GUVOKE-878407 format. One line per 10 residues: for each residue x, z, y of C-alpha. Coordinates in pm, 1 decimal. Each point is the difference from the previous one (the first is absolute). Example, Ala and Ser with C-alpha at 12.3 -4.5 7.8 and 13.67 -1.06 7.14 Angstrom:
<atoms>
1230.0 780.0 -450.0; 137.0 -66.0 344.0
</atoms>
This chain:
<atoms>
1871.6 14826.1 16041.5; 145.1 357.5 79.7; 251.5 -49.6 300.1; 243.9 246.7 -202.8; -47.3 -201.2 -354.8; 50.1 -335.3 192.1; 285.4 115.8 147.0; 161.1 150.0 -313.0; -90.8 -287.5 -158.3; 210.0 -211.8 243.0
279.1 211.5 -75.0; 8.7 -68.9 -375.9; -18.1 -336.1 49.0; 298.0 25.4 315.6; 220.3 183.0 -314.9; -97.5 -230.5 -320.9; -250.8 245.9 -103.6; -57.3 315.1 -117.1; 268.4 98.7 -193.3; 234.1 -134.8 255.2
-204.6 207.8 284.5; 26.1 353.0 -223.1; 339.8 -87.5 -70.1; 125.7 -70.1 382.1; -213.7 351.4 36.9; 203.3 173.2 -284.9; -335.4 79.6 -176.0; -179.0 -164.0 -301.9; -246.0 -290.7 30.6; -276.6 211.5 -66.6
25.8 153.4 280.2; -31.7 -245.2 221.1; -318.5 -85.7 -231.8; -142.8 325.1 74.1; 102.3 -37.7 380.5; -237.9 -297.4 -20.7; -311.4 181.8 -245.7; 28.9 265.9 281.3; 63.2 -179.4 319.8; 220.7 222.0 114.8
399.7 -74.1 54.7; 169.7 349.7 19.0; 222.0 9.5 302.3; 345.6 37.3 -93.9; -23.8 -387.1 -184.3; -138.5 -145.4 280.2; 383.3 -59.4 209.6; 89.4 -129.9 -339.6; -243.3 -259.3 -33.0; 27.3 -95.2 325.3
351.8 -71.4 36.8; -37.9 -199.6 -367.6; -272.9 -174.0 79.5; -72.9 -9.6 371.3; -378.0 124.9 -70.3; 18.1 280.0 295.6; -55.7 401.0 -22.8; -321.5 -20.2 166.3; -208.0 -240.0 -224.0; 112.5 219.3 -276.6
-92.9 282.7 187.7; -260.8 -79.3 247.8; -210.2 333.7 17.0; 369.6 170.2 90.3; 264.6 -195.2 84.4; 75.8 108.8 317.8; 30.5 440.1 -127.1; 274.8 -147.3 -277.0; 209.7 -200.0 233.7; -83.3 94.9 392.5
300.1 -238.8 65.9; -222.4 -338.0 -75.4; -222.5 74.8 245.1; 203.3 -125.2 317.0; 81.8 -297.4 -181.3; -233.6 -318.8 192.2; -140.8 -99.3 -362.6; -120.1 303.8 -111.1; -366.0 24.8 -61.6; -197.3 227.8 270.7
1.7 409.2 -69.2; -355.5 143.3 -49.2; -67.5 259.4 313.4; -25.2 368.9 -145.8; -293.8 97.8 -125.4; -143.0 306.8 276.9; -120.4 311.6 -219.1; -280.4 178.9 80.1; 91.7 398.0 43.7
</atoms>
């Protein structure tokens, strides 16, 4: 299972269902279903989800979390940030 979908499913479970997570984020339940279908949670909702469910933001956006929340890079439990790709000039 995709890591993002797994994290979102965990958040839904902790929140008490899709409707409860949607309410915590101020969106309609179909939005949560769409995030799952797309395999992507918009960054503006990740901190809300984290505070409501304890599912860390970096689990919801594993491919770019450090760009949205650079302050989290200093946490001891933060996943490693990939090295920047070198561009060919």
